VOVEXZA-561788 format. One line per 2 residues: their letters; for each residue x negated, y, z of C-alpha. Coordinates in steps of 0.5 Angstrom, whole numbers, plus 500, padded with zeros to 3 digits. Layout:
a) X Y Z ~ ...
REM end
This chain:
xx) 500 500 500 ~ 497 507 498
xx) 497 513 502 ~ 501 519 500
xx) 495 523 497 ~ 493 516 494
xx) 499 516 490 ~ 500 523 488
xx) 492 521 485 ~ 495 515 482
xx) 501 518 478 ~ 497 524 477
xx) 492 520 473 ~ 498 517 468
xx) 498 510 472 ~ 505 507 474
xx) 508 507 481 ~ 511 500 484
xx) 517 499 487 ~ 515 500 494
xx) 510 506 493 ~ 517 510 490
xx) 521 507 496 ~ 516 510 501
xx) 516 517 497 ~ 523 517 498
xx) 523 515 505 ~ 518 520 507
xx) 522 526 503 ~ 528 524 507
xx) 525 524 514 ~ 521 530 512
xx) 514 526 515 ~ 511 529 508
xx) 508 536 507 ~ 511 540 502
xx) 505 541 498 ~ 505 534 497
xx) 512 533 495 ~ 510 539 490
xx) 504 535 488 ~ 508 529 486
xx) 513 533 483 ~ 508 536 478
xx) 505 530 477 ~ 511 526 475
xx) 513 532 470 ~ 506 532 467
xx) 506 524 466 ~ 513 522 466
xx) 516 516 468 ~ 517 509 465
xx) 524 507 465 ~ 523 502 471
xx) 520 507 476 ~ 526 512 474
xx) 531 506 476 ~ 527 505 482
xx) 527 513 484 ~ 534 513 483
xx) 536 507 486 ~ 531 509 492
xx) 535 517 492 ~ 542 514 492
xx) 541 509 498 ~ 537 516 502
xx) 544 517 506 ~ 551 515 505
xx) 554 511 500 ~ 561 511 499
xx) 566 505 499 ~ 573 504 497
xx) 579 500 498 ~ 578 493 494
xx) 584 494 490 ~ 581 501 487
xx) 576 495 483 ~ 574 499 476
xx) 579 504 477 ~ 573 510 481
xx) 571 514 476 ~ 567 521 474
xx) 565 525 469 ~ 558 530 469
xx) 556 536 465 ~ 549 539 464
xx) 553 545 464 ~ 556 550 459
xx) 559 557 459 ~ 566 556 460
xx) 566 550 462 ~ 573 548 465
xx) 573 541 463 ~ 573 538 470
xx) 579 542 472 ~ 583 539 467
xx) 580 532 467 ~ 580 530 473
xx) 588 531 474 ~ 590 528 467
xx) 585 522 469 ~ 589 521 476
xx) 596 521 472 ~ 593 515 467
xx) 592 511 474 ~ 584 513 475
xx) 582 515 482 ~ 577 521 481
xx) 572 523 487 ~ 569 528 483
xx) 563 531 487 ~ 561 538 483
xx) 555 544 484 ~ 556 551 484
xx) 554 556 479 ~ 546 557 478
xx) 543 562 473 ~ 547 562 467
xx) 552 556 469 ~ 558 557 472
xx) 560 552 478 ~ 566 548 478
xx) 566 549 485 ~ 566 558 485
xx) 572 556 481 ~ 576 553 485
xx) 575 557 491 ~ 578 563 487
xx) 584 559 489 ~ 586 562 496
xx) 586 557 502 ~ 582 551 496
xx) 577 547 501 ~ 571 544 497
xx) 568 541 504 ~ 572 534 505
xx) 569 528 509 ~ 568 521 506
xx) 575 519 510 ~ 579 524 507
xx) 576 524 500 ~ 579 517 501
xx) 586 520 504 ~ 587 524 498
xx) 585 519 493 ~ 590 514 496
xx) 596 520 496 ~ 593 524 490
xx) 589 520 485 ~ 583 526 484
xx) 579 531 488 ~ 575 536 486
xx) 570 537 492 ~ 562 539 494
xx) 556 534 496 ~ 558 531 503
xx) 552 533 508 ~ 550 525 508
xx) 550 524 500 ~ 543 524 498
xx) 539 527 502 ~ 534 526 498
xx) 536 530 493 ~ 538 536 497
xx) 530 537 498 ~ 527 534 492
xx) 532 540 487 ~ 530 545 492
xx) 522 543 490 ~ 524 542 483
xx) 526 550 483 ~ 520 552 486
xx) 515 548 483 ~ 518 549 476
xx) 519 542 475 ~ 527 542 474
xx) 528 540 467 ~ 523 534 468
xx) 527 528 465 ~ 525 523 470
xx) 527 528 476 ~ 534 530 472
xx) 536 523 471 ~ 534 521 478
xx) 538 528 481 ~ 544 526 477
xx) 545 519 477 ~ 543 518 485
xx) 549 522 487 ~ 554 519 481
xx) 551 511 484 ~ 552 514 492
xx) 560 515 490 ~ 559 508 488
xx) 563 508 481 ~ 565 504 477
xx) 565 508 470 ~ 562 515 469
xx) 562 519 463 ~ 556 524 462
xx) 557 530 458 ~ 551 532 455
xx) 550 539 451 ~ 546 542 446
xx) 544 549 443 ~ 543 556 445
xx) 547 556 451 ~ 544 549 454
xx) 539 546 458 ~ 538 541 451
xx) 536 546 445 ~ 538 541 440
xx) 541 534 439 ~ 535 530 439
xx) 533 533 446 ~ 540 532 448
xx) 540 525 446 ~ 534 523 450
xx) 537 526 456 ~ 543 522 455
xx) 539 515 453 ~ 535 517 460
xx) 542 518 464 ~ 545 511 461
xx) 539 507 462 ~ 539 509 469
xx) 546 509 471 ~ 548 502 468
xx) 541 500 472 ~ 544 502 478
xx) 551 499 477 ~ 555 505 474
xx) 558 503 467 ~ 556 509 464
xx) 556 513 458 ~ 555 520 454
xx) 558 524 450 ~ 553 529 446
xx) 556 536 445 ~ 555 542 442
xx) 554 548 447 ~ 553 555 443
xx) 559 559 444 ~ 564 559 450
xx) 569 553 452 ~ 575 556 451
xx) 576 564 451 ~ 576 565 458
xx) 569 566 462 ~ 568 567 469
xx) 572 564 475 ~ 579 566 476
xx) 580 567 469 ~ 578 560 467
xx) 582 557 473 ~ 587 561 469
xx) 586 558 462 ~ 585 551 466
xx) 592 552 469 ~ 595 554 462
xx) 592 548 459 ~ 596 544 464
xx) 602 547 462 ~ 600 545 454
xx) 597 551 451 ~ 590 549 452
xx) 585 552 446 ~ 583 547 442
xx) 576 546 443 ~ 578 545 451
xx) 583 540 449 ~ 577 536 444
xx) 573 535 450 ~ 578 533 456
xx) 581 527 450 ~ 574 525 448
xx) 571 525 455 ~ 578 521 458
xx) 579 517 452 ~ 571 514 454
xx) 573 513 462 ~ 580 510 461
xx) 577 505 455 ~ 571 503 460
xx) 576 501 466 ~ 580 497 461
xx) 586 502 462 ~ 586 503 455
xx) 584 498 449 ~ 581 503 444
xx) 579 510 444 ~ 584 513 440
xx) 589 510 445 ~ 585 513 451
xx) 585 520 447 ~ 593 519 447
xx) 595 517 454 ~ 590 523 456
xx) 594 528 452 ~ 600 526 453
xx) 598 527 461 ~ 596 534 459
xx) 602 536 455 ~ 607 532 458
xx) 606 535 465 ~ 603 529 470
xx) 597 532 470 ~ 599 539 472
xx) 603 535 478 ~ 596 532 480
xx) 593 539 480 ~ 598 542 485
xx) 598 536 489 ~ 591 536 489
xx) 591 543 491 ~ 596 542 497
xx) 591 536 499 ~ 584 540 499
xx) 588 546 503 ~ 592 551 499
xx) 599 552 502 ~ 605 549 498
xx) 608 556 496 ~ 601 558 493
xx) 600 551 489 ~ 607 552 486
xx) 606 559 484 ~ 601 557 480
xx) 604 552 477 ~ 611 555 475
xx) 611 556 468 ~ 612 563 469
xx) 607 565 474 ~ 604 572 475
xx) 597 569 477 ~ 595 576 479
xx) 599 576 485 ~ 595 570 488
xx) 589 570 484 ~ 584 576 485
xx) 584 581 479 ~ 578 586 478
xx) 578 593 479 ~ 577 595 472
xx) 577 592 465 ~ 574 594 458
xx) 575 592 451 ~ 569 592 446
xx) 571 593 439 ~ 568 590 433
xx) 562 594 430 ~ 565 591 423
xx) 569 588 419 ~ 569 580 416
xx) 570 574 419 ~ 568 572 425
xx) 561 567 425 ~ 559 567 431
xx) 560 569 439 ~ 553 568 443
xx) 555 564 449 ~ 549 565 452
xx) 548 572 452 ~ 555 574 455
xx) 554 569 461 ~ 547 572 462
xx) 551 579 462 ~ 557 576 466
xx) 552 573 471 ~ 548 580 473
xx) 555 583 473 ~ 557 578 479
xx) 560 572 476 ~ 555 568 478
xx) 548 568 482 ~ 541 568 481
xx) 539 563 487 ~ 542 558 491
xx) 548 561 497 ~ 549 568 494
xx) 557 570 493 ~ 559 570 487
xx) 565 575 485 ~ 571 571 483
xx) 574 577 480 ~ 569 578 475
xx) 569 575 467 ~ 571 576 460
xx) 576 574 456 ~ 575 573 448
xx) 580 576 444 ~ 578 573 437
xx) 574 566 435 ~ 570 564 431
xx) 573 563 424 ~ 578 569 425
xx) 578 575 421 ~ 577 582 425
xx) 577 589 423 ~ 573 595 425
xx) 575 597 431 ~ 579 592 433
xx) 578 590 440 ~ 574 583 440
xx) 572 582 448 ~ 576 584 455
xx) 571 585 460 ~ 573 584 467
xx) 569 588 473 ~ 568 591 479
xx) 563 597 481 ~ 557 599 479
xx) 560 599 471 ~ 556 595 466
xx) 550 599 463 ~ 550 602 456
xx) 544 596 455 ~ 549 591 458
xx) 554 593 453 ~ 550 594 447
xx) 548 586 448 ~ 555 584 448
xx) 556 588 443 ~ 550 584 439
xx) 553 577 441 ~ 558 578 436
xx) 556 576 429 ~ 561 578 423
xx) 560 578 416 ~ 564 576 409
xx) 563 568 408 ~ 569 567 407
xx) 568 559 408 ~ 569 561 415
xx) 576 563 414 ~ 579 558 419
xx) 575 553 421 ~ 573 551 428
xx) 567 548 429 ~ 568 541 433
xx) 564 541 439 ~ 563 534 440
xx) 557 530 435 ~ 556 524 438
xx) 558 518 443 ~ 553 514 446
xx) 557 507 449 ~ 556 504 455
x) 550 499 455
REM end
């Protein structure tokens, strides 16, 4: 058995760590018997030298078992599912998908995260609903799943404690983008949920972690392999992330758009992702015999209103008053009577005439982050009312002076430089071949092993 410095040297020199050595490292991280400098050195050695498949699976398994591992009743076998997204702009898929899956008979213990950098966080979005409590114990999660079928919660204190340490150190040591470390972090948390099936939405493009399809495919294959390696049936969807998902970006605004989607009025791109991810999970559980049948079941749950009923019940189970939940889910609700409205709104006008060729989602998210919709470091509060509504979509024609974006902000007002960045995020041209064309978000599926 090597010492910690010897193990760091071994990985630094490009050698493969044994199962026992990885186990020793993760135990030391969890017990905090290792120096922070040693953790940082090991992370950098992994970042530089990588890990083979066997090392990644052992790392993932040891992280997964570093704390509490959830358990479920025997009758839920094959039904406990979850989804993970690598992060996007306006990505509100979880808010629609979790209740839709529950309406189809799945049990969905969706453990989500907060925003960081330009990427929005599902927990921040849900906390814009008065009373919504993201902190639920393992016993409370089981109770909610038994009565509702889905919950969307934060990571419990006892779930994968090794990841809490390693993730903070990865951020501090610029090793966040290491494939083995990304894989261990994501799959260990999902494995600790004791899932039967998992679907990964791995995004690529300008506003994603992976900038092109090939790098997204490489990450997805690592994740799928590790998931299947720890006993979770795992598949992936590769989806484009250049613009926004739906028309709203920002916490309260995304909750409103999610509720409108659950009422049958959702944008096509959001529904494309919801039905694709949902159909893959329904096929993996055996609830649907094919992807096409799974897609139909998810769509029917959303359009027919059963998913909305599940979302309402989930809100109540997680602390929202019955009156508030019913009001939000009613057909003609005034959302701003419940959700916070920003003090100011501003509409930006198109500077040219033609067809909308592109809207840069990364720029939009970065400006909104600076205005308070997100956070630059963990622990910062977010302003739930700050956000933006797109008033046009790619492929649509727009006239000079026509409003294309409604900005929701509070004091201080956006600077001239920020306004100029937003204006440059809109690309208008005269290519009539783009007229009315919406590019599909889903590029490829990776099915379980």
